[in-house]
C-alpha positions as CSV (number, residue, x, y, z in Angstrom):
1,X,0.0,0.0,0.0
2,X,1.5,3.4,-0.9
3,X,2.3,5.6,2.0
4,X,3.7,9.0,2.9
5,X,6.8,7.6,4.7
6,X,8.8,10.1,6.8
7,X,11.2,7.6,8.4
8,X,12.2,4.0,7.7
9,X,15.0,1.7,8.9
10,X,15.4,-2.1,9.2
11,X,13.1,-2.3,12.2
12,X,10.3,0.3,11.8
13,X,8.5,2.6,9.5
14,X,6.9,6.0,10.3
15,X,4.3,7.3,7.9
16,X,1.4,9.8,7.9
17,X,-2.0,8.4,8.8
18,X,-4.3,8.6,5.7
19,X,-7.2,9.5,8.0
20,X,-5.5,11.9,10.4
21,X,-7.1,13.3,13.5
22,X,-4.8,16.3,13.1
23,X,-2.2,17.7,10.8
24,X,0.9,15.5,11.0
25,X,-0.8,12.4,12.6
26,X,1.8,9.6,12.1
27,X,1.9,5.9,12.7
28,X,5.0,4.1,14.0
29,X,4.9,0.5,12.8
30,X,7.4,-2.3,13.6
31,X,8.3,-4.4,10.5
32,X,8.1,-7.5,12.6
33,X,4.7,-8.6,13.7
34,X,3.7,-8.0,17.3
35,X,0.1,-8.2,18.4
36,X,0.2,-5.5,21.1
37,X,2.2,-4.0,24.0
38,X,2.2,-7.4,25.8
39,X,3.7,-9.1,22.8
40,X,6.4,-6.7,21.6
41,X,9.9,-7.2,23.0
42,X,11.9,-4.6,24.9
43,X,14.4,-4.2,22.1
44,X,11.8,-3.0,19.7
45,X,10.1,-0.7,22.2
46,X,13.4,0.8,23.0
47,X,14.2,1.4,19.3
48,X,10.8,2.8,18.6
49,X,11.0,5.3,21.4
50,X,14.6,6.2,20.6
51,X,13.6,7.1,17.0
52,X,10.4,8.9,18.2
53,X,12.5,11.1,20.5
54,X,14.7,12.0,17.5
55,X,11.6,12.7,15.2
56,X,9.6,14.8,17.6
57,X,11.8,17.9,17.4
58,X,11.9,17.6,13.6
59,X,8.1,17.4,13.5
60,X,7.6,20.2,16.0
61,X,9.9,22.4,14.0
62,X,8.2,21.7,10.7
63,X,4.6,21.6,11.9
64,X,4.7,24.2,14.8
65,X,2.3,22.1,16.9
66,X,1.5,23.2,20.5
67,X,1.7,19.7,22.0
68,X,1.7,16.0,20.9
69,X,0.0,12.9,22.1
70,X,1.5,9.4,21.8
71,X,-1.2,6.7,21.8
72,X,-1.1,3.0,21.6
73,X,-4.2,0.8,21.8
74,X,-4.7,-2.8,23.0
75,X,-7.5,-5.3,23.2
76,X,-10.9,-4.5,21.8
77,X,-10.0,-0.9,21.1
78,X,-7.2,-2.0,18.8
79,X,-8.6,-1.8,15.3
80,X,-5.5,-3.1,13.6
81,X,-4.2,-6.2,15.4
82,X,-0.5,-5.2,14.9
83,X,1.4,-3.1,17.5
84,X,1.6,0.5,16.4
85,X,2.1,3.9,18.0
86,X,0.2,7.0,17.0
87,X,2.0,10.4,17.1
88,X,-0.8,13.0,17.1
89,X,0.2,16.6,17.0
90,X,-2.2,19.0,18.9
91,X,-2.8,22.6,17.9
92,X,-4.5,25.5,19.7
93,X,-5.5,26.8,16.2
94,X,-4.8,25.3,12.9
95,X,-6.2,25.1,9.4
96,X,-6.9,21.5,8.3
97,X,-4.4,20.4,5.6
98,X,-4.4,17.5,3.3
99,X,-2.0,14.6,4.0
100,X,-0.1,15.6,0.8
101,X,0.3,19.2,2.0
102,X,1.6,18.0,5.4
103,X,4.0,15.6,3.7
104,X,5.4,18.4,1.6
105,X,5.9,20.6,4.7
106,X,7.7,17.7,6.6
107,X,9.9,16.9,3.6
108,X,11.0,20.5,2.9
109,X,14.7,21.2,3.6
């Protein structure tokens, strides 16, 4: 499936959500299958959060958000039965942009 990838390495991929709840809503997905937080190993979790810590200042600089939520669902609230972490920027005031517009902003030098 085509995606607006903003980061990828051997273990994870970070891309823009195609149905974002806000401008810059991203998903962090491990390439190895883990069902949920109880299934994923500590090595993957450590790597995910290490990369997220590096990505947050970049996203904040590009998108000028006022805050950010990190969300991970488990059990019956988990729509996709594969561990993933949502990065959801929050804005006091913002104009809704298309995923394509947000991707261009993030990818600008």
